[in-house]
N, C-alpha and C positions, 0 to 999 in steps of 0.2 A: 438618611438614605444610610440601609447596610452596607458594610462593606465590600465589592464587587472581587474585591482581588485575592484578597485574607479570607475566606470565607473554608473554614476547615471544616465542614459535616463532611463523615464517612459515606452512610447510609446512601445518600440521591446518587452520585460521583462513582460509588461502587458497581451497582445497578447500573446506571448508562454505561457505564466501562465495560461489563459484561453484556449486554444487550448489543452494542456496536459489536464486538465480536463475536458473538454469538452470526451476526447477520455474515461478517466475513467466515467462518469457519461453518456452523452447525448446518447453515438454514441453503436448499439449495438454489444455486446461482440459476437467476428467471431466463437470464440469458442463453445458458446451458442445456437447462429442464422444460420443464412442463408440471415442476409442484405448485399445489396452490396455487393453481393461475386463472385467470377469467379475465375475458374482452370490456376493456372502458374503451368509450368515444379518441381518450387521447391513451390509448393501447394497453396491455397486457398489464396487470393490476398482481402480482405476487407476494412469497411475504417477506421478501427482503424489504422492499417495494415500502409494504405497510408499517414494518416496524422502524424504518428508516423514518418516515411522516409523524409516527408519533409518535418518537424519539424529537425530532425537533417540534413539534408541537409541545414537552414539556417541555425545551431547551426555553422557546419563546415566551410560554408563559411564566417559568422561572425569573427571566429577563424582566418582562412586565409587571409583576408582583412585587417586585422591588424600584423598577422604572426603572432599570441601569441605562444606565448612560456611558462614554467609553469614548478614545481619542482612536482613531483608524489609520494605521501606520499605511504607507506611501506602498508596501507589498499588498493590502488592503483594499488599499484602490487602485491597483493595479485586476485584482484580481474581479472587482466588482465592474470594472472597463471588461475586461478577459467575457463576464457572464452574458454583463450588453451588448457587446459586439455577438455575440454566439446567438443572441435573440435577434440582434437587427440581421445579421446575415441569414438566419433562415426566412426575413420575410420579406428579404430583398429579393432571394431564392423561389417566394409566391409567382412573384410576376416578372422573372426573368427566365431562372432555369426550369424549376418545375420539380427538383432534385428532394424538395424539402421533405420531411417525414415525420408527423407530427409524437407520433409514437417513440421515435429516437429524441427528441426535444426534451422530455416527458422523466425518461431514461437519466439523463444527462443533469436535469435539476433534480433528482431528485436525490441519482447515485454518489453527482460526483459535486454539485454546488452546496447543497442543503448539508452531504457529510461536510464540506469543510468549515458550513458554517460552526453545524455539534461541535465538531471538536476545539476552532478557535472559542465557541466562547465558555463550554464548558471548559477546557485549559485555562480560561482567562479568570472565570470566578470561581473554580476548586483547587489549589492549590497543588493537591494527592490526586486532582483527576490521571492525569501521565504518569502516577507511578499502578494503581491500578488498572489504568490502560495495558498499559505494559507486562504486567502481571497478567490478564485475563488474557491476551494475545498468545504471553506461552502455555501457559495450561491449554486453550481452546486449540490452539498449534497441536500441541503433543494427542492431545485426544482423537482432531482427524489424522493423523499421522499412524497412530495405532491401526486406525480403521483403513488407513492407505495399506499399509502392512497385510493388514486381513486382506484386502483386494487385488493385492499383488501373488498372497497366497495362494487362494481362489480363484484366478484369475477369471475374476465376476466383478459388476457395480455394487452387487449386493443389493442394500434397499434402495437403494437408487437407482434400480437398474430399469422400473418397467415407465423415472421419468425421467428418462435421458430422449431429447430430439432428435429426430432420426430414424434409425434405425440403430440407434445404443452401443453399433463399433466405434471401440477406439482402439488405436497402435498403430504399428506397421509392421513391416513385415523387412527377414531381415536373415540372406541366401535361403528365401524362400517360407520361412518361419512366422508365422504371428507372433510378436511379445508385447504381450499384454501393458500398457499402460492404469496406470494407476489415477482416481476423477479426487477422491477423495466427497466428502459431502457435497463441496461443490457440481461435481458432475461436468467438467471439465481440467482436461491435465493441464495445462499454462496456468491457469488463475490457479489451480491448489499449490503448484511449484512455487509462484510467487509469492504466495500468502507463507507457505510454511518456512519457506525463504527469511521472509523478516522474522518469524517468530525462533528460528534460529540465531539470525543477530541478535537479538535479546535477550535470548538465553546463553549466548557467548557472553555479550558484554554482563550478566547478572553471576556467569561463572567464574567468572578469571579478573574482570573489573571494578565489580561492587565493593566499595569502601570497607564494611564488612566483610569479616572473613569467614567461610562457610566452614560449617565444623564437617568431617568427616564422613556421615553419613548424605549430608548435604549434599555436600562435592560429588560423591559417588552415582545420587539421585540425579543429578541436573547432569552429568554425564555418561547418562545412560539414555536419557532424556536426548542428550544432543547425538547422538548416533541415531537415535529411535527415528528423529526428526530428518538425520543426512539421509540416511535411510529410504524413508518415504520422498524425499523431494529426487530420489536418482530414480526411484521405479517410474516416477514422473516419465523418464526421460526425455524431461527440458530440458536444451543444450541453453538456449536464453536464460533460463536460473539459476542454472549452475557458473555460469561469465558471470554474470549478476552477482552470484554470492560471495563468489572469490574478489569479483571489483570492488565492491562497497565492503569487505572483510579490508582490502590495503589501506581504503580511502579511512575507513574508521583504526587502522595501528599508524596511521600515519597521520591522521589528526592527533590520536593523542600522543602521540612522538614515540611509538615504539623502535626500540632497534628489531630488525627481524635477521639480520646476519651477527651475533654478536658468537662467540669463543662455545659457551656453554649450550648457546641452540646448535648450532654446530653437532657438539660431540652431541648431544640429544639425539636431534633428528636421524643421526647416522648411527647409532646404537640402536635406537626405534624403528629401524630399515627393513631389519632381515625380519623382524614380527612382522610387522605391516605385509612383509611377502607369504611369509608360512598363514597368517592369516588372509588373504586372497586364494592362496590354492588353496587351504581346506576349505572356504568357502566355494571353491569348484569354478572362480570369478564370471557368476551366475548375471549377477545385475554389471559389475563389470567392465567383464568383455561385451556387452550390451552397449554401456554407456560411449565405454571408449568406438568402440566402431560405428555407432552412429556421429560420433565428432569426426572420427574420419572416413566420412563417406561424404562429406560435403562435394566433394568431387560431381556426383553421380546422385544425389539425395535429391527427390521430388519434392521433399517440403522446402529446401535452401535455394533450388533452381528456381520454384515459383516466387518463392519472397525477391530474391536478387531480380529476377529478369521485370516485376513488377516497377522494382525500384528506380532499375536504368530506362524505364521506358516513361520515370516519370516527366523527364522532359517535353517529349512529345504528345503526351496526354492536356499539361498545362497547355501548348501551342493549339489545341481545339479548342481550346477555351476563351483561349484572349485574352481580354485585361478584368474579365468574369474573376481568374483565378488571385485578383489583387484582393476582392469581395467577398470569395469562398462561392460555392456551391448549394447551402444551406446545410443544417444538418441530415444526414441521411445519405447525402451524396455518396458514403463510402459503400453503398448497397447499390442508389441508382449507375455509378459508373462502371460496375462490374463487365459491364459487353466490353469497357475499353478493356479492366484491365486482366480480363478472364479470373476473376474469381476474388474472393476476400484479400484486402487489404494487406491484412495480418501487421501491420505495423503503425501503431497509434500519431507517430508523427506524419505518416503520409493522409492517414484520418482527419486530423486538424488540418492539413494545410488544403485537403482538399473541401474539407466541408466549412471552414473559418479564412480559409485563403491565405495570404500573403500575414494579413495583417492579425487573421487570429494565433497561426505557431509564430508569429512574433510576441505578441502579448504571454501565447504560452512559455516562452523560453526567459522572460524578464520577472514573469511568475515564479517561473524555477531559481533563475537567479535567486531576488530578494528572499523567498527561501531560506536557500542555501547560504546567505550572507548571516543572518539571521544566528544569536546567540543562542544557541538554544545545546538541549544534551547533541554530543556525537553520535552516540548509537540512533537515535531519531532520521537526525540529518542522515546516517551510511544508511538504514531501511530504505528511503526515500531515493537515492540513492543509488539502490539495488533494481528499486522497482522504475526509477527515470532510465534507467541504463537496458529493463528487459520491456519496455514499452516498442524498440527496435522489431519485435518478433510477434508480437499481436497487439489489438487493439486492447488496452487494456481499460478503457474509460465506457465500456459496453461491459465490463462483466460488475455483478456487484460485488463481487467476492472482494479479485484486485481494485477495481476501481474506488469500490468505499473505505479500502486498504489504507489508497494512495490515497485521495484526496483528505478522510480522517488525520492520518499524520501530517499529512502537510498543515490544519489547521489548528492543528496541536503546535510546530517548527514555530507557525505564526505569530501565536501568542504570545509565545512565551518571553520575547524583548519588553512586551508591553507590563507582564507578570514581573520582571524584574527589576522595570523602574518604577512601578508604580509598591513593590513590594522594599525598595530600599529608601522611597521616601516616605511610606510608611513609619519605617524604621529609627527615620530620620526624623518626622514628626515625633516619634516615642520618646524617643533620649531627651531631642529638649523639650519636652510636656513632663519629665518626670525632674530635670534641670529645676526648668523652673519652682517646679512642686517641693522642690528638697529649699531649695532658694528662701521660698514663700517658710516653710517651715522653722527653720532654722532662726530667722528675724521672731517668730510669734511664738518659738519657745526656745529660745537662750538657752545651752548647756553652761549650769555653772561651776566651775572648774574648783 
């Protein structure tokens, strides 16, 4: 049997890393757009789902061709329990609640669960898949960011304008003036913001905390790319993603044991502050004033107030369903109970709670805990932390961009301990084999002095 964990092939993992990254950044989100979509008995089939299905088929064929077998960790067991419970909760709802929707079950099956397995298997099978994935996310994130800047400049969705669902109106009002948001290729500001946030984290790590030193021209390109992606993120006006980015960076620096408040850093910040103020003044405070004002208007912001009202009313809504809430109301309940919530939940945790019940939310939290305890790359875990925080602001699982990103990263991180253990075992075996060969060679061919 070929070695599953030490395969060093480059073409296949590079190709699949580019494919899954393009689903996240370059293919319009089937939840937010009607790009290349047609109806099927189980729901809308769009290009993002087709790409995930084809990628999953390739991964399965790669495993079957080598009769791949590997041990399953406790985190993987929790994952399969969660998947099984989603199906069981939906089955129960068919006979009890009536909120089950087959199209949304098909969506999470493909965009969430299959993507997790893609990340897990490829990261186990190819030691360099993680590297190619990180680089692909940075490159495609930068491409999407440039596109987002053009959207802001023209105040128009540009290439995807004809595919946006509904009226195509995106934005909010400040002082009576409509401020356009950027959508990226995804067609959804919040999904674009969450994915760009991850690209920023990866590039931040690559710029300042990689072992190899960057040449000056490479460092300059990376710094310009970082600024470009940050402006793109800011033009989405996503408060949740900006806050999640800050907290994810703090988590990353804490895990890296980087001291933030040293004398040199304080002096550098103090000296840089006047130049930052001049830069903002030169910019005319265009995006800065809008962003800060959006943070400052929480007390009377309709978006924030609606989300908080739904959270505050959770207990009353739960009581109306009684014991059913323990088992969940079935996949699709987040849409079916809108007559009680008054609108979209805009909160992934509430969505899991209503759809999969207390059991489902418990299994999901256990899955997050198991993943964060893995001895994996800090930057991957920081990216997951950022998206987990951002889940408070909207239903990430139902977007093929941000949802694919999260479950793909979770699959990669879940696999890392298995890879490390297997690699160490392989190295130990190789060292033992080499020692035995040397001993045999000495006995067979003694050296005459």
